[in-house]
C-alpha positions as CSV (number, residue, x, y, z in Angstrom):
1,M,6.5,5.3,12.5
2,S,6.8,5.5,8.7
3,Y,4.7,7.7,6.5
4,N,4.7,7.2,2.8
5,V,2.9,8.9,-0.1
6,V,2.8,7.3,-3.6
7,G,1.9,10.0,-6.1
8,S,-0.3,9.6,-9.1
9,R,1.0,7.1,-11.6
10,I,0.0,5.3,-14.8
11,T,-0.7,1.6,-14.2
12,D,-2.1,0.7,-17.6
13,V,-1.4,2.5,-20.9
14,G,-4.4,3.6,-23.0
15,V,-5.1,1.8,-26.2
16,L,-6.8,2.5,-29.6
17,N,-9.9,0.3,-29.7
18,A,-12.2,0.2,-32.8
19,G,-11.1,3.8,-33.7
20,T,-11.7,5.1,-30.1
21,L,-8.8,6.1,-27.9
22,L,-9.2,4.7,-24.4
23,P,-7.2,6.9,-21.9
24,N,-4.5,5.7,-19.5
25,I,-5.5,4.1,-16.2
26,E,-3.9,6.1,-13.4
27,Q,-3.7,5.3,-9.7
28,S,-4.6,8.2,-7.5
29,P,-2.2,9.3,-4.8
30,F,-2.1,6.9,-1.9
31,H,-1.0,7.7,1.7
32,Q,0.3,4.9,4.0
33,L,1.2,4.9,7.7
34,D,3.3,2.0,9.0
35,F,4.5,1.2,12.5
36,V,7.5,-1.0,13.4
37,A,8.7,-1.8,16.9
38,G,11.1,-4.3,18.5
39,Y,11.8,-5.3,22.0
40,A,14.5,-7.5,23.5
41,P,13.4,-8.7,27.0
42,T,16.4,-10.9,27.3
43,E,19.8,-11.3,25.6
44,H,18.5,-14.2,23.5
45,L,14.9,-13.2,22.9
46,K,13.5,-10.5,20.6
47,I,9.9,-9.6,19.8
48,N,8.9,-7.6,16.7
49,L,5.7,-5.9,15.7
50,K,4.9,-4.6,12.3
51,C,1.6,-2.8,11.4
52,K,1.1,-1.6,7.8
53,N,-1.4,0.8,6.3
54,L,-2.9,2.1,9.5
55,L,-4.8,4.9,7.6
56,F,-6.9,2.3,5.8
57,Q,-6.9,4.5,2.8
58,T,-8.6,3.3,-0.4
59,Q,-6.7,3.1,-3.7
60,R,-8.6,4.4,-6.7
61,Y,-7.7,3.7,-10.3
62,R,-9.2,6.2,-12.9
63,M,-9.6,6.1,-16.6
64,G,-10.1,9.8,-17.3
65,D,-13.0,10.9,-15.1
66,F,-14.3,7.3,-14.7
67,V,-13.3,5.3,-11.6
68,E,-12.1,2.0,-13.2
69,R,-11.7,0.2,-9.9
70,T,-11.3,0.7,-6.2
71,V,-9.1,-1.4,-3.9
72,R,-9.4,-1.4,-0.1
73,P,-6.2,-3.2,1.0
74,G,-7.0,-2.8,4.7
75,A,-4.2,-3.0,7.4
76,S,-1.9,-5.9,8.0
77,F,-0.3,-6.9,11.3
78,Q,2.7,-9.1,11.9
79,L,4.1,-10.3,15.2
80,G,7.5,-12.0,15.3
81,L,9.5,-13.9,17.9
82,E,13.2,-14.5,17.5
83,Y,15.4,-16.6,19.7
84,S,19.1,-16.8,19.3
85,Y,21.6,-18.9,21.2
């Protein structure tokens, strides 16, 4: 198991537009839980499983108090089979 937190960070720098200052766009903190496992049933065969973002947390990007966009990346799963001789 792997737990990761990405803190608040600036993704786009604010600009001056027609005399109005647009604030920076910041990504809100994002929590991610991953799972990685491997199993070798024989000397030559190995099975791997990777599961990412098991918390299904939404990523929010804010411009001041305004939510500029919301991203729902979902979870991803990967199954691998390795054979060596």
